[in-house]
N, C-alpha and C positions, 0 to 999 in steps of 0.2 A: 504494500500500500504506500509506504514511504517512497519507494522508487517511482511509483506512478505519479505521486504528487510532485516529485522533483522534476520529472519529465514534462509534466504539464506546465510547471513554472518556468522551466528552461525554454519550452516552446513559446510561451507568452513573451519572454524577454526577447527571443530572436524575432518574433513577429513585430514587437514594438520597435526594435532597432530597424527592421526593414521599412516599416511605415514611417518612422521619423526621418529617414534619409530621403524619402520621397517628398515629405512635407516641406523641406527646406528649398527655397528658390535660389537661383543664381543671383549675382549682383551685377549692377550696371555701373560702369565708370565712364566719364568722370562724375563722381557723386557731387551733389550740391550745385551743379552748373546748369545754365540754360542751354537749350538746343533748338535747332531748326532742322526739320527733316523733309526736304522736298522730294517729290517723286511722281508716280502716276497711279491712277486708280481707274478700274473699269467696273461699272455697276449695272445691274439690271433691277428693274422695279416694275410695278404694274403699269406704268405709263410708257416706259421705253426699255429696250434691251441693249446691252453692250454699249453703254455710254462711257466713252473714254475721256478722262479729264486729267489735268495736272492737280496735284494736291501738295500742300505744305502743312505739316504738323509742327507745332511749336510748344515748348513747355520747359519743365525743369526736372532734373533727376533728383530724387530724394537724397537728403544729406547722408543717409546710410547706404545708398545705392540699391535699396530694396525694390524700387519701382521708378518709373518715369511718369510724371503727370503731364498729360497733353491738355493744355489750356486753350489752345487756338487751332482751328482747322480752316484753311483757306483753299477753296476749290477754284481752279482757273480753267479757261478754255472757252471755246465758242459753243453755240447751240444750247443744249440743256445743261451744260456745266455751270451756267450762271443761275440756275433755278434752285438747287438744294439749299435748305437752311439747316445748319448743323444743330443737332440736339444732343443732350446728355453730357455736355462738358461739365467738369473735366473728365477726360477719358484716362484710364489707368493701364499702363503697360507694365506687365510683370514678366520677367524672364524665368521660366520654369526650369530651364537648363541652359547650357551654353549654346544650344542650337534651336531652342523653341521657346515660345512665350504666348501670352494672350493679351488682348486689349479689351478692357471692360467698358461698357456703357456706350459703345459705338452706335451712333444713330444720325439720321438726317430726315428731313421732311421735304417731299417733292409735291408741290401743288396739292397740299392737303393730305397726302398719303405719308404716314410715318413709317420709316424703315428703321427698326430698332426702337429703343436702345437694346443692343445685344452684345454678347461677348464673342469676339472672333479669335481664332488661333492662327499663329503664323510661325514662320521659320526665321532664324537669325543666322547670319554668316559673319563671324568676326573678321575673316580675311577680306571681305568686300565691303564691310560696314553696311550691310543691307538687311532690312526687315521685309519679308515677303509674306503674302497670304493669298490663297486661291480657293475659290468655290466656298466662300463662307456665307452661310445663310443668316439673314437678319429677319426679325419678326416683321410682319407686314408684307410677306411674300416678296422680299427683296434679297439680292445676293451681291456680295462683293466678289466679282469674278476674278479679279486680280488686284493686288496692291503691292507696290514696291517703293520703299522710301529709304533714303540714305542720310542718317543723322550727321549733323555738323555742330560742334566737334564730334569726331568719330566716337561711337560707343565701343566699349570692350565689355563683353559679358563673360564673367568667370564664375566657377563653382563656389 
């Protein structure tokens, strides 16, 4: 009986260690600094499909590097690119690993149709300083077909 209790306790400790390593996110540097991240976005919504625009995300990295807060989103380009109203700011970018992360509260409104706010998942590449996302659904029957932004100053994501 004592042996069984010891095994159960040991198994619980191993499981807690495994889950605790998953719970820790990566950090973003430079911590505490402002950034601007220009790039491109392609979206589909109930009004139009595959609308391609320029986008610039701006904000600040938390002082401990645990996340980046996106305070401003500017969409540029012709046609429907001038229509969206950004909603849900600030958005919060959290690196879950050195190659992946999520942005919470992403949303925009197009001619009375709300897209989001939703959480989107993306990929990070330290070598190219690029955050990308593809085929990310937003509530309201909308999709971010592709997103690619490059922060300046360059982000470095580490475990």
